[in-house]
C-alpha positions in Angstrom: 0.2 0.0 0.1 1.4 3.4 -0.9 1.7 5.9 2.0 -0.3 8.8 2.4 1.1 12.1 1.3 2.2 13.7 4.6 3.8 17.1 3.4 0.9 19.7 2.7 3.4 21.1 0.0 3.6 18.1 -1.5 0.0 17.4 -1.5 -0.7 20.9 -3.0 1.8 20.3 -5.6 0.0 17.0 -6.7 -3.3 18.9 -6.3 -1.9 21.6 -8.9 -1.7 18.9 -11.6 -4.4 18.7 -14.1 -6.7 15.9 -13.0 -5.8 13.9 -16.5 -1.8 13.9 -15.2 -2.3 13.9 -11.7 -3.6 10.3 -12.0 -0.2 9.1 -14.0 1.6 11.3 -11.5 0.1 9.4 -8.4 0.9 5.9 -10.4 4.8 7.0 -10.6 4.4 8.0 -6.9 3.5 4.8 -6.0 5.6 2.7 -8.4 8.5 4.4 -6.6 7.2 3.1 -3.1 6.5 -0.3 -4.5 10.3 -0.5 -5.9 11.7 0.7 -2.7 9.8 -2.1 -0.8 11.5 -4.7 -2.8 15.1 -3.5 -2.3 16.7 -5.4 0.7 18.0 -2.7 3.5 16.3 0.3 2.4 13.6 2.3 4.0 10.9 4.3 2.2 12.1 7.3 0.1 11.7 10.5 1.8 9.3 12.4 0.1 9.8 16.3 -0.3 9.7 19.2 -2.7 12.6 20.0 -5.2 12.2 22.5 -8.0 8.6 22.6 -6.9 8.2 19.1 -7.9 7.4 16.1 -5.6 10.5 14.5 -5.1 11.7 10.9 -3.9 15.0 10.7 -2.0 17.0 7.9 -0.2 20.3 8.2 1.4 22.2 5.8 -1.1 20.3 7.0 -4.0 20.0 9.9 -6.7 16.7 11.9 -6.6 13.6 11.3 -8.4 11.0 13.9 -9.2 7.6 13.9 -10.8 6.4 16.8 -12.9 4.6 18.0 -15.7 6.9 18.5 -18.9 6.5 21.7 -21.2 5.3 19.1 -24.1 2.3 18.1 -22.1 1.7 14.7 -20.2 3.7 13.8 -17.0 7.2 12.7 -16.4 9.7 11.0 -14.3 12.8 13.2 -13.7 16.5 12.0 -12.7 19.6 14.1 -12.0 20.9 15.4 -15.2 24.5 14.4 -14.2 23.7 10.9 -13.1 23.5 8.2 -15.5 20.2 7.0 -14.5 18.2 8.1 -17.5 20.8 7.1 -20.1 21.2 3.4 -18.9 17.5 3.0 -18.9 17.6 4.4 -22.5 20.3 2.2 -23.8 17.8 -0.8 -22.8 14.5 0.5 -23.0 14.7 3.6 -25.2 12.6 2.4 -27.9 9.8 1.6 -25.4 9.8 5.2 -23.9 9.6 8.9 -24.6 13.1 10.1 -23.2 14.0 13.6 -23.0 17.9 13.5 -23.0 19.5 12.4 -19.7 16.9 13.9 -17.7 13.4 12.6 -17.8 11.0 9.8 -19.2 7.6 11.4 -20.3 4.3 9.6 -20.6 1.1 10.5 -22.2 -1.2 7.9 -20.1 -0.9 5.4 -17.5 -0.8 2.7 -20.1 2.8 4.1 -21.3 4.1 3.6 -17.8 5.0 -0.2 -18.4 5.8 -0.7 -14.8 7.8 -3.7 -15.0 10.5 -2.1 -17.2 10.3 1.2 -15.3 10.8 -0.3 -11.9 14.3 -1.0 -12.8 15.1 2.7 -13.8 13.5 3.6 -10.2 15.6 0.9 -8.4 18.7 2.3 -10.2 17.8 5.6 -8.9 17.0 4.6 -5.5 20.6 2.9 -5.0 22.4 4.9 -7.4 25.3 6.0 -5.0 25.6 2.2 -3.5 26.1 0.8 -7.1 28.9 3.2 -8.0 30.9 2.5 -5.2 
């Protein structure tokens, strides 16, 4: 079960998303928490705002953010100086709309393909541990 949003600021950020994009953004949020549960020794990510977007941080990971790109839809962002997006793109680039080394964008919930996207999320949540 995905935890409730505790932070009023994070809740307000999700509430500000258009309804059609909010559902997709919330599906990404649920997938982040679900992926974190499957990583041995990792607590749930810290949920906060970064750059005005709901963000998910672990002590051994790279920040993931959920937002609305200028092109529409909704997106999962990773730190642009990490290899999270580029490595994901090498394997699944043909299956997703990827914006450079910073985001995977979606037009609908059906575009998420959770079994594939979970791999990118797990990589981000443990990014620092894997680099050692």
